[in-house]
N, C-alpha and C positions, 0 to 999 in steps of 0.2 A: 527276136527270139531271146529268151532269157539265157544269160550267160551263167552256167553253174559255178564258175570260178569267182563270180562277183562277190558273194558273201565273204569268202576267204580273203579276197583282195581288200575289201573294206575293213575287215578285222585287222589285217596287217597294217593298213594305214593308220587305224585308230591306235593300235598298240605302239606304233612308231611315234605318232604324235604325242601320246601320253609319256613315253620314255624321254622325249626331247624337252617338253615344257617343264617337266619336273627335275631336270638337271639343275644343279646349283647355279644361281645367277652369279655372274662374275663382276668384278669391279667395273664401274662405269655402266652398270646394268646391261652388260653384254652377254650374249650366248656363247657357250664354250666353242672353241675352234674345232674341237674333236667331238665326235659322237661317243656314246657309251661303248660302241664296238671299236673305237680307235680310228675310224675313217674321218677324213676332213668333212666338217659340217657342210661346207659349201657344195661339196660333191654329192654327199649322201642325200641332202635335202632335195636335190634335183630329181631323185628317184621317186619322190612322193609328192612334191609340191611344184606346181607350174610357176615360172617367174611371171611377174606383172610388168606393166608398161614402164614402171619406174624402179621397182625393187626386184632383186634377185630372189631365188627360192629360199635361201637361208635367211635373208633379211625379212621375208614375209613371216616365216615361222618365228623369228626373233620377236616380232611384235606380240604374238600370242604368249610367248615365253615370258616377256616382260609383264604383260597384263596379269598372268597367273601369279607371278611372284609379288608384284606390287599389291595385288588384292589381298593375298594371304599375309604378307608382312604388315600391311595396314590394319588388318583385323587383329593381329597380335599386339600392335600398338594400342588398339582400343581395349582389348581384353586384359592387357597388362600395362596400364598407364603409369603406375609408380615405377615398375621395373624399367620401362622405357626412359623415364626421367633419370633414373639412377645411372644408366649407361650413356644416354644420348642416342639419337637416331642411328648414327653411323656404327658405333660400337655394338648397339643392340642388334642391328641387322646382321653385322658380320660375325659377332661372337655367339649370338643366341638364335636369332630368327632363321637364318639360312641353314646352319648345321642341324637345328632341331627339325625344321620342315623337310630337310633332305631325308632324314631318318624316320620322320613321322608325318607323312603327307596326310591331308584330310581323309578321314575314314567315315564321316557322317555327313548327311545332306544338310544338316543345320550348322552353319558356320559359326554360330554363337558358341558352339562347343570346341572351337579350335583352340588348342593349347591346354586341353584337360590333363595331358600327361607332362606338361612342361615343368611343373615343380619337381616331379620325380626325375625327369630327364636332367634337370640342373643338379639335383642331389647326386646323381650317378656320374655326371660328365663335367660339370663345371669345376675348375680347379683354382680359381682366384682366391686370394687371401680373405676376401670378403664373402666367401661362399655361404656361410650361415645367414648373413644378412640378405643375400641374393635369393636364397631358397625361401626364407621366411616372407620376404616381400612378394615373391611370386605366388606363394600359397595364399596370402591375403588377397592379392589381385584376383586370383582365379576364383576363390570362394565368393568374393564380392560380385564377380560376374555371374557365377552360377546361381547365387542366391536370388538374383533378379528374375531369372526365367524358370527355375525349377518349380515343379508343381507342389501344391500343398495338400495335406491330408485333413480330413474332418477333425477339428479340434475337440478336446474334451469339453463337455458342456459345463457351465457354471452351476447347473442344477444336478450335477452328478452326485449321487448319494455320498455324504460325508463319511458314513460308516465303512464304505468300501474303498475310499481313496488311498488309504495307507497300504493296502494289500494288492492293489491293482497294478500290474506291470504297465509302465508308461514309456513313451518315446518322445523325442523332440521332433518338431517339424523338419523336413528335409532341408529347408532353407536356413536353418540355424547352424552356426559353426562356432566352436569354442577354441580359444587359443591361450597359450601361456608363453611369454617371452621374458628375456632378461632385460628388456628395454620397452619403452612405450612406442611401439612401431605404428600404432593406430593414429596417435596424435601427430607423429612424424609424417605419416602418409597423408593425413588430412591437410597439413600445412604444405606438403610437397605438391599436391594436386591443385593448389590455388594458382600456380603459374604453369605456363606451357613448357614444353621440352626445351626449346631454345633459350629460354630465360636462364637456365642453369649453366649455359655456356659461359656466362659472364658473372653469375651470382653464386654465392655459396649455398649448399644444401641447408635445410632447416636442421636445428639441433635435435638430438635424440636424448631423451631422459632415460637414464639407466635405472635398473632396479626391477626385481621380479614383478610382473604384472599379469593379470588374468582378464580376458576379454571375451565378449560375445558379439557376433556379427549376425544380423538377420534382416529380413524384409518386413517393413511395417505395413500397416493397413492401407497406406497410400502407395504401396509398391515402391517405396524408396528403401534402398539398402543403407542400413545404419549400424552403429556399434555403440557399446558402452563398456566401461571398466567394471569388473566384478570383484567382489571379495573372494578370498580363498574358499570360504564356506559355500557361497553360492555357486562358484565355479565347480567345486568338487561335487556338490549335489547334482548339478545339471549334467556333469560328465557321467555320473553313475546312472542317472535317468536315461541318458542317451544310450548307455550300454544295455538298457532293458531292466534295470533293477526297480523294484517297488520302492515307495518312500520308506517303508519300514526297513527294507534291506539296505537302502542307501545310508540310513542313520547307523545301522550296525557296521557297515563298511567304514563310515567316517571315523568311527571309534578306533579303527586300526590304522587309519591314514594320518589323521591329525586331530588331536584332542581339542585344540582351539577351534578348528573348523566345525567339529561336532557341537561344541558349546554355542557357537554362533548359529548353527542350523537349528538347534533347539529353541533359541530365542527368536529367530527371524523367520522360521519356516512358514508360519501362517501368512505373514506379509509377502514372502516370496511367492507362495502359491496363489495368492490373490492376484498378484501382478502377472505371473506366468500364465495362469488360466485366462484371465481377462485379455491378455495379449494374444491368446491363441497359440502359444508355444507348445503346449502339451497335447499329445494324442495318446489314445489307448493302444497299447501294443497288441496287435491281432495275431501275432505268431504263436 
């Protein structure tokens, strides 16, 4: 006969299981000695899990707890490879991965999205002296990851009527990201990723070239995420297009932003647009 209390019992077990495996992992990859309610883990686990022939109840749940955390931390290593090298495995796990995942457990079935809020979390919570570098590197890592799998929109056709191009609101493809930094973090990142994490336990980091720089990151026709350095004029124009301005409006805006950028745009616009359209970067704004 069906036990009417079975669904509620199953729900209670699932909720308890979820509350335990998401508890912060301790040093030595151990499960906390106390549950969230303050009871000894070894005693409370016996209420929900049967002991095995070799393992006690809390030791059995500890295996699931470890696998949960190792899987998520490993994914953060993959999604933030430069940030992981910057800290090293131990510090990254302790200072970033565990506190971040404790407050932001996965909320989407696609684990490639894990860490989408990490740059913002670092901006609000990280307090190290290298905060700006950490936030910037996390932002590049995340957008490089996102640019690989995010969908594309139908690009503007090379046959689009030239007489309408100046007045048509445009957008950039979702996989395109623009950055400006006071250092060449992209060249730094490229050099950084040539070696594995443990390499930097014994070797110095690559040098970072200082100076204001403008960059674009995107996914090319071969589905490879790449980047290049931009001039101020190209960066400013693409930024305005990303915001939904027409070409004509962008040029008017440039006049108030930077006269040198405007002059460059006037001289180079035809070449820029040939490249941007042929690369599929531009789409018609349908809003």
